[in-house]
PDB file with one MODEL, atoms N, CA, C and O in Angstrom:
MODEL        1
ATOM      1  N   MET A   1       0.840  -1.172   0.000  1.00  0.00           N
ATOM      2  CA  MET A   1       0.000   0.000   0.000  1.00  0.00           C
ATOM      3  C   MET A   1       0.897   1.252   0.000  1.00  0.00           C
ATOM      4  O   MET A   1       1.883   1.322   0.733  1.00  0.00           O
ATOM      5  N   TYR A   2       0.549   2.194  -0.800  1.00  0.00           N
ATOM      6  CA  TYR A   2       1.322   3.416  -0.917  1.00  0.00           C
ATOM      7  C   TYR A   2       0.607   4.554  -0.208  1.00  0.00           C
ATOM      8  O   TYR A   2      -0.621   4.627  -0.200  1.00  0.00           O
ATOM      9  N   ALA A   3       1.389   5.432   0.379  1.00  0.00           N
ATOM     10  CA  ALA A   3       0.820   6.599   1.046  1.00  0.00           C
ATOM     11  C   ALA A   3       0.978   7.807   0.136  1.00  0.00           C
ATOM     12  O   ALA A   3       2.056   8.043  -0.410  1.00  0.00           O
ATOM     13  N   MET A   4      -0.080   8.559  -0.024  1.00  0.00           N
ATOM     14  CA  MET A   4      -0.044   9.769  -0.833  1.00  0.00           C
ATOM     15  C   MET A   4      -0.408  10.939   0.081  1.00  0.00           C
ATOM     16  O   MET A   4      -1.356  10.862   0.862  1.00  0.00           O
ATOM     17  N   TYR A   5       0.355  12.012  -0.032  1.00  0.00           N
ATOM     18  CA  TYR A   5       0.115  13.156   0.840  1.00  0.00           C
ATOM     19  C   TYR A   5       0.669  14.428   0.218  1.00  0.00           C
ATOM     20  O   TYR A   5       1.346  14.394  -0.809  1.00  0.00           O
ATOM     21  N   ALA A   6       0.369  15.547   0.861  1.00  0.00           N
ATOM     22  CA  ALA A   6       0.855  16.847   0.394  1.00  0.00           C
ATOM     23  C   ALA A   6       2.067  17.243   1.223  1.00  0.00           C
ATOM     24  O   ALA A   6       2.141  16.945   2.415  1.00  0.00           O
ATOM     25  N   ARG A   7       3.018  17.919   0.579  1.00  0.00           N
ATOM     26  CA  ARG A   7       4.170  18.460   1.288  1.00  0.00           C
ATOM     27  C   ARG A   7       4.559  19.785   0.654  1.00  0.00           C
ATOM     28  O   ARG A   7       4.159  20.096  -0.468  1.00  0.00           O
ATOM     29  N   THR A   8       5.341  20.555   1.389  1.00  0.00           N
ATOM     30  CA  THR A   8       5.857  21.804   0.835  1.00  0.00           C
ATOM     31  C   THR A   8       7.347  21.644   0.576  1.00  0.00           C
ATOM     32  O   THR A   8       8.041  20.912   1.282  1.00  0.00           O
ATOM     33  N   LYS A   9       7.818  22.326  -0.429  1.00  0.00           N
ATOM     34  CA  LYS A   9       9.235  22.344  -0.788  1.00  0.00           C
ATOM     35  C   LYS A   9       9.634  23.807  -0.892  1.00  0.00           C
ATOM     36  O   LYS A   9       9.032  24.564  -1.654  1.00  0.00           O
ATOM     37  N   THR A  10      10.648  24.209  -0.129  1.00  0.00           N
ATOM     38  CA  THR A  10      11.083  25.600  -0.100  1.00  0.00           C
ATOM     39  C   THR A  10      12.434  25.739  -0.786  1.00  0.00           C
ATOM     40  O   THR A  10      13.349  24.948  -0.553  1.00  0.00           O
ATOM     41  N   PHE A  11      12.546  26.748  -1.631  1.00  0.00           N
ATOM     42  CA  PHE A  11      13.785  27.059  -2.333  1.00  0.00           C
ATOM     43  C   PHE A  11      14.206  28.472  -1.956  1.00  0.00           C
ATOM     44  O   PHE A  11      13.364  29.333  -1.700  1.00  0.00           O
ATOM     45  N   THR A  12      15.500  28.702  -1.924  1.00  0.00           N
ATOM     46  CA  THR A  12      16.033  30.021  -1.603  1.00  0.00           C
ATOM     47  C   THR A  12      16.616  30.642  -2.868  1.00  0.00           C
ATOM     48  O   THR A  12      17.425  30.024  -3.560  1.00  0.00           O
ATOM     49  N   ASN A  13      16.194  31.879  -3.163  1.00  0.00           N
ATOM     50  CA  ASN A  13      16.729  32.616  -4.306  1.00  0.00           C
ATOM     51  C   ASN A  13      18.117  33.162  -3.967  1.00  0.00           C
ATOM     52  O   ASN A  13      18.516  33.177  -2.803  1.00  0.00           O
ATOM     53  N   LYS A  14      18.837  33.602  -4.977  1.00  0.00           N
ATOM     54  CA  LYS A  14      20.177  34.166  -4.773  1.00  0.00           C
ATOM     55  C   LYS A  14      20.158  35.375  -3.848  1.00  0.00           C
ATOM     56  O   LYS A  14      21.125  35.623  -3.128  1.00  0.00           O
ATOM     57  N   ASP A  15      19.056  36.130  -3.867  1.00  0.00           N
ATOM     58  CA  ASP A  15      18.972  37.329  -3.012  1.00  0.00           C
ATOM     59  C   ASP A  15      18.538  37.010  -1.578  1.00  0.00           C
ATOM     60  O   ASP A  15      18.384  37.922  -0.766  1.00  0.00           O
ATOM     61  N   GLY A  16      18.342  35.740  -1.263  1.00  0.00           N
ATOM     62  CA  GLY A  16      17.969  35.332   0.087  1.00  0.00           C
ATOM     63  C   GLY A  16      16.483  35.157   0.309  1.00  0.00           C
ATOM     64  O   GLY A  16      16.080  34.591   1.325  1.00  0.00           O
ATOM     65  N   SER A  17      15.647  35.629  -0.620  1.00  0.00           N
ATOM     66  CA  SER A  17      14.206  35.440  -0.479  1.00  0.00           C
ATOM     67  C   SER A  17      13.856  33.971  -0.737  1.00  0.00           C
ATOM     68  O   SER A  17      14.597  33.241  -1.396  1.00  0.00           O
ATOM     69  N   LYS A  18      12.725  33.570  -0.207  1.00  0.00           N
ATOM     70  CA  LYS A  18      12.322  32.158  -0.326  1.00  0.00           C
ATOM     71  C   LYS A  18      11.013  32.041  -1.090  1.00  0.00           C
ATOM     72  O   LYS A  18      10.176  32.943  -1.065  1.00  0.00           O
ATOM     73  N   ARG A  19      10.857  30.921  -1.761  1.00  0.00           N
ATOM     74  CA  ARG A  19       9.601  30.595  -2.433  1.00  0.00           C
ATOM     75  C   ARG A  19       9.242  29.161  -2.044  1.00  0.00           C
ATOM     76  O   ARG A  19      10.097  28.276  -2.030  1.00  0.00           O
ATOM     77  N   THR A  20       7.981  28.951  -1.733  1.00  0.00           N
ATOM     78  CA  THR A  20       7.517  27.651  -1.255  1.00  0.00           C
ATOM     79  C   THR A  20       6.462  27.105  -2.211  1.00  0.00           C
ATOM     80  O   THR A  20       5.538  27.816  -2.606  1.00  0.00           O
ATOM     81  N   TYR A  21       6.612  25.847  -2.574  1.00  0.00           N
ATOM     82  CA  TYR A  21       5.701  25.178  -3.497  1.00  0.00           C
ATOM     83  C   TYR A  21       4.975  24.048  -2.782  1.00  0.00           C
ATOM     84  O   TYR A  21       5.532  23.415  -1.884  1.00  0.00           O
ATOM     85  N   LEU A  22       3.742  23.796  -3.177  1.00  0.00           N
ATOM     86  CA  LEU A  22       2.951  22.682  -2.657  1.00  0.00           C
ATOM     87  C   LEU A  22       3.043  21.536  -3.651  1.00  0.00           C
ATOM     88  O   LEU A  22       2.837  21.722  -4.851  1.00  0.00           O
ATOM     89  N   GLN A  23       3.355  20.346  -3.142  1.00  0.00           N
ATOM     90  CA  GLN A  23       3.495  19.168  -3.997  1.00  0.00           C
ATOM     91  C   GLN A  23       2.634  18.031  -3.465  1.00  0.00           C
ATOM     92  O   GLN A  23       2.432  17.905  -2.257  1.00  0.00           O
ATOM     93  N   ILE A  24       2.132  17.210  -4.370  1.00  0.00           N
ATOM     94  CA  ILE A  24       1.473  15.956  -4.008  1.00  0.00           C
ATOM     95  C   ILE A  24       2.514  14.875  -4.251  1.00  0.00           C
ATOM     96  O   ILE A  24       3.021  14.731  -5.364  1.00  0.00           O
ATOM     97  N   VAL A  25       2.837  14.105  -3.194  1.00  0.00           N
ATOM     98  CA  VAL A  25       3.871  13.081  -3.299  1.00  0.00           C
ATOM     99  C   VAL A  25       3.314  11.732  -2.872  1.00  0.00           C
ATOM    100  O   VAL A  25       2.296  11.637  -2.187  1.00  0.00           O
ATOM    101  N   GLU A  26       4.018  10.698  -3.300  1.00  0.00           N
ATOM    102  CA  GLU A  26       3.651   9.332  -2.969  1.00  0.00           C
ATOM    103  C   GLU A  26       4.885   8.647  -2.400  1.00  0.00           C
ATOM    104  O   GLU A  26       5.975   8.774  -2.958  1.00  0.00           O
ATOM    105  N   ALA A  27       4.729   7.932  -1.311  1.00  0.00           N
ATOM    106  CA  ALA A  27       5.827   7.164  -0.743  1.00  0.00           C
ATOM    107  C   ALA A  27       5.890   5.828  -1.479  1.00  0.00           C
ATOM    108  O   ALA A  27       4.918   5.074  -1.499  1.00  0.00           O
ATOM    109  N   VAL A  28       7.038   5.547  -2.081  1.00  0.00           N
ATOM    110  CA  VAL A  28       7.235   4.284  -2.807  1.00  0.00           C
ATOM    111  C   VAL A  28       8.501   3.615  -2.286  1.00  0.00           C
ATOM    112  O   VAL A  28       9.420   4.291  -1.824  1.00  0.00           O
ATOM    113  N   ARG A  29       8.545   2.310  -2.359  1.00  0.00           N
ATOM    114  CA  ARG A  29       9.710   1.559  -1.917  1.00  0.00           C
ATOM    115  C   ARG A  29      10.523   1.170  -3.149  1.00  0.00           C
ATOM    116  O   ARG A  29      10.029   0.488  -4.048  1.00  0.00           O
ATOM    117  N   GLU A  30      11.782   1.617  -3.175  1.00  0.00           N
ATOM    118  CA  GLU A  30      12.703   1.289  -4.262  1.00  0.00           C
ATOM    119  C   GLU A  30      13.976   0.716  -3.662  1.00  0.00           C
ATOM    120  O   GLU A  30      14.621   1.361  -2.835  1.00  0.00           O
ATOM    121  N   ASN A  31      14.337  -0.481  -4.071  1.00  0.00           N
ATOM    122  CA  ASN A  31      15.550  -1.143  -3.577  1.00  0.00           C
ATOM    123  C   ASN A  31      15.585  -1.194  -2.050  1.00  0.00           C
ATOM    124  O   ASN A  31      16.634  -0.984  -1.442  1.00  0.00           O
ATOM    125  N   GLY A  32      14.448  -1.469  -1.441  1.00  0.00           N
ATOM    126  CA  GLY A  32      14.360  -1.610  -0.002  1.00  0.00           C
ATOM    127  C   GLY A  32      14.315  -0.304   0.767  1.00  0.00           C
ATOM    128  O   GLY A  32      14.275  -0.324   1.997  1.00  0.00           O
ATOM    129  N   LYS A  33      14.319   0.830   0.085  1.00  0.00           N
ATOM    130  CA  LYS A  33      14.272   2.129   0.757  1.00  0.00           C
ATOM    131  C   LYS A  33      13.017   2.875   0.341  1.00  0.00           C
ATOM    132  O   LYS A  33      12.568   2.764  -0.799  1.00  0.00           O
ATOM    133  N   VAL A  34      12.456   3.635   1.269  1.00  0.00           N
ATOM    134  CA  VAL A  34      11.267   4.441   0.976  1.00  0.00           C
ATOM    135  C   VAL A  34      11.724   5.750   0.350  1.00  0.00           C
ATOM    136  O   VAL A  34      12.582   6.445   0.893  1.00  0.00           O
ATOM    137  N   ARG A  35      11.147   6.073  -0.786  1.00  0.00           N
ATOM    138  CA  ARG A  35      11.450   7.312  -1.503  1.00  0.00           C
ATOM    139  C   ARG A  35      10.146   8.066  -1.720  1.00  0.00           C
ATOM    140  O   ARG A  35       9.066   7.477  -1.741  1.00  0.00           O
ATOM    141  N   GLN A  36      10.266   9.361  -1.879  1.00  0.00           N
ATOM    142  CA  GLN A  36       9.100  10.170  -2.201  1.00  0.00           C
ATOM    143  C   GLN A  36       9.115  10.476  -3.689  1.00  0.00           C
ATOM    144  O   GLN A  36      10.085  11.014  -4.222  1.00  0.00           O
ATOM    145  N   LYS A  37       8.030  10.125  -4.338  1.00  0.00           N
ATOM    146  CA  LYS A  37       7.890  10.383  -5.774  1.00  0.00           C
ATOM    147  C   LYS A  37       6.901  11.533  -5.943  1.00  0.00           C
ATOM    148  O   LYS A  37       5.758  11.443  -5.495  1.00  0.00           O
ATOM    149  N   VAL A  38       7.338  12.608  -6.585  1.00  0.00           N
ATOM    150  CA  VAL A  38       6.465  13.764  -6.793  1.00  0.00           C
ATOM    151  C   VAL A  38       5.470  13.414  -7.899  1.00  0.00           C
ATOM    152  O   VAL A  38       5.861  13.129  -9.031  1.00  0.00           O
ATOM    153  N   LEU A  39       4.189  13.440  -7.560  1.00  0.00           N
ATOM    154  CA  LEU A  39       3.141  13.169  -8.535  1.00  0.00           C
ATOM    155  C   LEU A  39       2.680  14.439  -9.229  1.00  0.00           C
ATOM    156  O   LEU A  39       2.339  14.428 -10.412  1.00  0.00           O
ATOM    157  N   MET A  40       2.673  15.559  -8.463  1.00  0.00           N
ATOM    158  CA  MET A  40       2.191  16.809  -9.037  1.00  0.00           C
ATOM    159  C   MET A  40       2.750  17.994  -8.272  1.00  0.00           C
ATOM    160  O   MET A  40       2.762  17.999  -7.041  1.00  0.00           O
ATOM    161  N   ASN A  41       3.209  18.984  -8.996  1.00  0.00           N
ATOM    162  CA  ASN A  41       3.558  20.265  -8.416  1.00  0.00           C
ATOM    163  C   ASN A  41       2.325  21.153  -8.553  1.00  0.00           C
ATOM    164  O   ASN A  41       1.861  21.425  -9.660  1.00  0.00           O
ATOM    165  N   MET A  42       1.805  21.598  -7.421  1.00  0.00           N
ATOM    166  CA  MET A  42       0.568  22.380  -7.420  1.00  0.00           C
ATOM    167  C   MET A  42       0.819  23.869  -7.663  1.00  0.00           C
ATOM    168  O   MET A  42      -0.096  24.590  -8.062  1.00  0.00           O
ATOM    169  N   GLY A  43       2.035  24.332  -7.430  1.00  0.00           N
ATOM    170  CA  GLY A  43       2.349  25.737  -7.618  1.00  0.00           C
ATOM    171  C   GLY A  43       2.782  26.380  -6.318  1.00  0.00           C
ATOM    172  O   GLY A  43       2.916  25.718  -5.289  1.00  0.00           O
ATOM    173  N   ARG A  44       3.000  27.688  -6.386  1.00  0.00           N
ATOM    174  CA  ARG A  44       3.451  28.423  -5.206  1.00  0.00           C
ATOM    175  C   ARG A  44       2.336  28.480  -4.174  1.00  0.00           C
ATOM    176  O   ARG A  44       1.189  28.788  -4.498  1.00  0.00           O
ATOM    177  N   ILE A  45       2.680  28.185  -2.945  1.00  0.00           N
ATOM    178  CA  ILE A  45       1.674  28.110  -1.887  1.00  0.00           C
ATOM    179  C   ILE A  45       1.007  29.454  -1.645  1.00  0.00           C
ATOM    180  O   ILE A  45      -0.173  29.504  -1.299  1.00  0.00           O
ATOM    181  N   GLU A  46       1.749  30.550  -1.823  1.00  0.00           N
ATOM    182  CA  GLU A  46       1.163  31.878  -1.633  1.00  0.00           C
ATOM    183  C   GLU A  46       0.026  32.111  -2.620  1.00  0.00           C
ATOM    184  O   GLU A  46      -0.996  32.696  -2.264  1.00  0.00           O
ATOM    185  N   ASP A  47       0.198  31.659  -3.847  1.00  0.00           N
ATOM    186  CA  ASP A  47      -0.848  31.817  -4.861  1.00  0.00           C
ATOM    187  C   ASP A  47      -2.050  30.924  -4.556  1.00  0.00           C
ATOM    188  O   ASP A  47      -3.198  31.332  -4.736  1.00  0.00           O
ATOM    189  N   LEU A  48      -1.779  29.711  -4.098  1.00  0.00           N
ATOM    190  CA  LEU A  48      -2.867  28.763  -3.821  1.00  0.00           C
ATOM    191  C   LEU A  48      -3.701  29.191  -2.625  1.00  0.00           C
ATOM    192  O   LEU A  48      -4.898  28.910  -2.576  1.00  0.00           O
ATOM    193  N   GLN A  49      -3.088  29.865  -1.658  1.00  0.00           N
ATOM    194  CA  GLN A  49      -3.807  30.264  -0.457  1.00  0.00           C
ATOM    195  C   GLN A  49      -4.746  31.433  -0.698  1.00  0.00           C
ATOM    196  O   GLN A  49      -5.480  31.825   0.210  1.00  0.00           O
ATOM    197  N   GLU A  50      -4.742  31.988  -1.877  1.00  0.00           N
ATOM    198  CA  GLU A  50      -5.642  33.103  -2.189  1.00  0.00           C
ATOM    199  C   GLU A  50      -7.043  32.634  -2.570  1.00  0.00           C
ATOM    200  O   GLU A  50      -7.841  33.427  -3.069  1.00  0.00           O
ATOM    201  N   GLY A  51      -7.353  31.358  -2.343  1.00  0.00           N
ATOM    202  CA  GLY A  51      -8.701  30.881  -2.575  1.00  0.00           C
ATOM    203  C   GLY A  51      -8.795  29.621  -3.409  1.00  0.00           C
ATOM    204  O   GLY A  51      -9.725  28.834  -3.227  1.00  0.00           O
ATOM    205  N   ASN A  52      -7.864  29.408  -4.313  1.00  0.00           N
ATOM    206  CA  ASN A  52      -7.940  28.230  -5.166  1.00  0.00           C
ATOM    207  C   ASN A  52      -7.749  26.934  -4.382  1.00  0.00           C
ATOM    208  O   ASN A  52      -8.343  25.913  -4.728  1.00  0.00           O
ATOM    209  N   LEU A  53      -6.940  26.962  -3.346  1.00  0.00           N
ATOM    210  CA  LEU A  53      -6.690  25.765  -2.552  1.00  0.00           C
ATOM    211  C   LEU A  53      -7.951  25.314  -1.830  1.00  0.00           C
ATOM    212  O   LEU A  53      -8.234  24.117  -1.773  1.00  0.00           O
ATOM    213  N   ASP A  54      -8.706  26.247  -1.283  1.00  0.00           N
ATOM    214  CA  ASP A  54      -9.950  25.892  -0.592  1.00  0.00           C
ATOM    215  C   ASP A  54     -10.953  25.257  -1.557  1.00  0.00           C
ATOM    216  O   ASP A  54     -11.641  24.302  -1.200  1.00  0.00           O
ATOM    217  N   ARG A  55     -11.033  25.782  -2.764  1.00  0.00           N
ATOM    218  CA  ARG A  55     -11.937  25.200  -3.765  1.00  0.00           C
ATOM    219  C   ARG A  55     -11.497  23.795  -4.138  1.00  0.00           C
ATOM    220  O   ARG A  55     -12.335  22.908  -4.300  1.00  0.00           O
ATOM    221  N   LEU A  56     -10.189  23.578  -4.276  1.00  0.00           N
ATOM    222  CA  LEU A  56      -9.668  22.255  -4.614  1.00  0.00           C
ATOM    223  C   LEU A  56      -9.980  21.257  -3.505  1.00  0.00           C
ATOM    224  O   LEU A  56     -10.404  20.135  -3.785  1.00  0.00           O
ATOM    225  N   ILE A  57      -9.776  21.650  -2.257  1.00  0.00           N
ATOM    226  CA  ILE A  57     -10.053  20.755  -1.125  1.00  0.00           C
ATOM    227  C   ILE A  57     -11.530  20.387  -1.076  1.00  0.00           C
ATOM    228  O   ILE A  57     -11.875  19.225  -0.864  1.00  0.00           O
ATOM    229  N   ALA A  58     -12.397  21.364  -1.270  1.00  0.00           N
ATOM    230  CA  ALA A  58     -13.840  21.096  -1.267  1.00  0.00           C
ATOM    231  C   ALA A  58     -14.222  20.153  -2.392  1.00  0.00           C
ATOM    232  O   ALA A  58     -15.075  19.282  -2.222  1.00  0.00           O
ATOM    233  N   SER A  59     -13.592  20.329  -3.536  1.00  0.00           N
ATOM    234  CA  SER A  59     -13.880  19.467  -4.680  1.00  0.00           C
ATOM    235  C   SER A  59     -13.398  18.043  -4.431  1.00  0.00           C
ATOM    236  O   SER A  59     -14.107  17.089  -4.751  1.00  0.00           O
ATOM    237  N   LEU A  60     -12.210  17.886  -3.869  1.00  0.00           N
ATOM    238  CA  LEU A  60     -11.676  16.553  -3.587  1.00  0.00           C
ATOM    239  C   LEU A  60     -12.463  15.849  -2.493  1.00  0.00           C
ATOM    240  O   LEU A  60     -12.569  14.623  -2.503  1.00  0.00           O
ATOM    241  N   ALA A  61     -13.019  16.609  -1.544  1.00  0.00           N
ATOM    242  CA  ALA A  61     -13.787  16.013  -0.449  1.00  0.00           C
ATOM    243  C   ALA A  61     -14.999  15.239  -0.965  1.00  0.00           C
ATOM    244  O   ALA A  61     -15.476  14.316  -0.304  1.00  0.00           O
ATOM    245  N   LYS A  62     -15.495  15.612  -2.143  1.00  0.00           N
ATOM    246  CA  LYS A  62     -16.635  14.899  -2.732  1.00  0.00           C
ATOM    247  C   LYS A  62     -16.319  13.428  -2.970  1.00  0.00           C
ATOM    248  O   LYS A  62     -17.220  12.589  -2.980  1.00  0.00           O
ATOM    249  N   PHE A  63     -15.033  13.112  -3.164  1.00  0.00           N
ATOM    250  CA  PHE A  63     -14.632  11.747  -3.483  1.00  0.00           C
ATOM    251  C   PHE A  63     -14.153  10.967  -2.270  1.00  0.00           C
ATOM    252  O   PHE A  63     -13.788   9.797  -2.391  1.00  0.00           O
ATOM    253  N   SER A  64     -14.151  11.602  -1.097  1.00  0.00           N
ATOM    254  CA  SER A  64     -13.728  10.942   0.128  1.00  0.00           C
ATOM    255  C   SER A  64     -14.851  10.039   0.628  1.00  0.00           C
ATOM    256  O   SER A  64     -15.991  10.477   0.788  1.00  0.00           O
ATOM    257  N   LYS A  65     -14.521   8.798   0.868  1.00  0.00           N
ATOM    258  CA  LYS A  65     -15.529   7.861   1.338  1.00  0.00           C
ATOM    259  C   LYS A  65     -16.075   8.289   2.697  1.00  0.00           C
ATOM    260  O   LYS A  65     -17.276   8.176   2.940  1.00  0.00           O
ATOM    261  N   LYS A  66     -15.214   8.778   3.583  1.00  0.00           N
ATOM    262  CA  LYS A  66     -15.677   9.222   4.900  1.00  0.00           C
ATOM    263  C   LYS A  66     -16.619  10.402   4.761  1.00  0.00           C
ATOM    264  O   LYS A  66     -17.646  10.450   5.438  1.00  0.00           O
ATOM    265  N   GLN A  67     -16.294  11.350   3.903  1.00  0.00           N
ATOM    266  CA  GLN A  67     -17.169  12.495   3.685  1.00  0.00           C
ATOM    267  C   GLN A  67     -18.499  12.031   3.098  1.00  0.00           C
ATOM    268  O   GLN A  67     -19.552  12.545   3.476  1.00  0.00           O
ATOM    269  N   TRP A  68     -18.464  11.076   2.190  1.00  0.00           N
ATOM    270  CA  TRP A  68     -19.681  10.577   1.566  1.00  0.00           C
ATOM    271  C   TRP A  68     -20.568   9.898   2.610  1.00  0.00           C
ATOM    272  O   TRP A  68     -21.784  10.090   2.608  1.00  0.00           O
ATOM    273  N   ILE A  69     -19.969   9.108   3.497  1.00  0.00           N
ATOM    274  CA  ILE A  69     -20.742   8.434   4.532  1.00  0.00           C
ATOM    275  C   ILE A  69     -21.383   9.462   5.460  1.00  0.00           C
ATOM    276  O   ILE A  69     -22.546   9.316   5.835  1.00  0.00           O
ATOM    277  N   LYS A  70     -20.631  10.505   5.836  1.00  0.00           N
ATOM    278  CA  LYS A  70     -21.194  11.559   6.698  1.00  0.00           C
ATOM    279  C   LYS A  70     -22.389  12.228   6.015  1.00  0.00           C
ATOM    280  O   LYS A  70     -23.422  12.456   6.645  1.00  0.00           O
ATOM    281  N   ALA A  71     -22.244  12.536   4.743  1.00  0.00           N
ATOM    282  CA  ALA A  71     -23.323  13.202   4.014  1.00  0.00           C
ATOM    283  C   ALA A  71     -24.561  12.317   3.912  1.00  0.00           C
ATOM    284  O   ALA A  71     -25.690  12.801   4.000  1.00  0.00           O
ATOM    285  N   GLU A  72     -24.342  11.020   3.726  1.00  0.00           N
ATOM    286  CA  GLU A  72     -25.461  10.093   3.618  1.00  0.00           C
ATOM    287  C   GLU A  72     -26.176   9.912   4.965  1.00  0.00           C
ATOM    288  O   GLU A  72     -27.383   9.671   4.996  1.00  0.00           O
ATOM    289  N   ALA A  73     -25.441  10.025   6.067  1.00  0.00           N
ATOM    290  CA  ALA A  73     -26.012   9.811   7.394  1.00  0.00           C
ATOM    291  C   ALA A  73     -26.802  11.015   7.886  1.00  0.00           C
ATOM    292  O   ALA A  73     -27.668  10.873   8.750  1.00  0.00           O
ATOM    293  N   GLU A  74     -26.517  12.197   7.348  1.00  0.00           N
ATOM    294  CA  GLU A  74     -27.218  13.394   7.801  1.00  0.00           C
ATOM    295  C   GLU A  74     -28.670  13.394   7.324  1.00  0.00           C
ATOM    296  O   GLU A  74     -28.950  13.043   6.177  1.00  0.00           O
ATOM    297  N   PRO A  75     -29.588  13.786   8.201  1.00  0.00           N
ATOM    298  CA  PRO A  75     -30.999  13.839   7.789  1.00  0.00           C
ATOM    299  C   PRO A  75     -31.214  14.979   6.789  1.00  0.00           C
ATOM    300  O   PRO A  75     -30.556  16.017   6.848  1.00  0.00           O
ATOM    301  N   VAL A  76     -32.133  14.756   5.894  1.00  0.00           N
ATOM    302  CA  VAL A  76     -32.442  15.758   4.867  1.00  0.00           C
ATOM    303  C   VAL A  76     -33.465  16.727   5.353  1.00  0.00           C
ATOM    304  O   VAL A  76     -33.847  17.641   4.622  1.00  0.00           O
TER     305      VAL A  76
ENDMDL
END
């Protein structure tokens, strides 16, 4: 079973300023060692936090089995 999760990756520019990116990664086992395989670079976290990230999370929640069970259990 593979674990998939979000992580941030920070890079430092020559002038000392930093930029942080959001990535979706998967833990995979290669030659007996666990490695992180980047599945998707989502972009700069500062840009995503301006609203697009919340929309993405809400959209992905539709496919969560736990979220679906909660929605089905709630009275109409």
